[in-house]
N, C-alpha and C positions, 0 to 999 in steps of 0.2 A: 476221079473221084469228082461227085456230082457236087458240085454246090449250092442245088435247089437244097438239101438237104445238112445244112448247115447248121452249127448253133453258133451263141456268141466266143465259146471258146473254141471251135473245130478256125474263124475267122480271127481270130486275135493267135493261134500256132501259127497261122498262116502270115500275118502282119510280122512274129514276131520273127520268124524265119527267113521273111525277106532283109526285113532286118538283121537278124544276123549275120545275114551272106555279103550284106555291106561289102566289107572290108576282104572277100574272099576268105574269110578267115572263126570258123566256129568254133568259138573257146566254148573250154568244154565249165567252166562256166557258166559259161550264157546258154552254156542247154541240160547244165544242169535245173538254170533259174527255172527253162523252162518247163521240165520234166516236174519240178517241184509244185509250180504255177499250176500246171495244165495237165498234167495226168502225163507218164515215159510214151505210150502206148499211142497214141495222140499223135505226141511231136513225129515220133518215130512215122506213123502213116506218112503224115502231112511234109513230112521232110522226103518220104517218095515221094508224093504231088510234087512239090515243089520243085522240086529236081527236073520236073519234065518239061519245064514251061520257059519261055524266055525270059527275060524281065519286065520285056514290055507285058506280054501277056497278064506276068504274076502284082503286075500296075496297073490293067483295068480290072481285072477281081478286086483289087481293093478300092478301088476308085468303086463301082459298080455296090461293093456291100457294104461299103462302109455307112450309110446311116438306116441300114437292116438294119446292124445291131450296133453300133455307136454312137446314137440319131443327136442330129441336131448338135449346136455349138459343147454341150456340156459333152456328147458321147463321144465329142469329138477331142475333147482336152482330156478326158479319160484313156480313151486310146494312145493318146502322146505321151500320159504319166509311165502309161503302160511300157512303151517304147524304150521311152529315156530310162525306165529302170531296166529295163532289159541291159541297157549301154551302159548302165555303170559296172554288172553282175560282174566282168573281167575286171573293172577296176581302176580302165580305161573307156576313156566318150570320148573317142578320138576327131579330129578334124572330118574327115570321112565318113563316118557314123553321124554325127552331127549335120553333114551339107546330106546327106539322104531323109536324114528326119526329117530337113529343110522342104528338097522335092515333094515327101508324103505329107506333110502339111501341108501343102499349093494344091497336090490333085486333092484331097481328101474334102 
């Protein structure tokens, strides 16, 4: 998948899937949240793409593309809010998810 042709929903789908896999468990609640927010086809295709990448490659894409789709401080805070909403979809915002979110905020 070529990131050149991504739009903001593709990028958001990528970031949310990265986050959802943070605890090595993609819950049905998280999957439903993403599919209802971004469309099931996008989530399925992005999941296939993200599973081919290492964590390092995923983080590189997240860092490189954030300003394009979520520019500035407001964009970053909007993206963080989206991530937090996902983390709460399954009723549990785990310590691991909090730690991953903190690391994401630092690289974005």
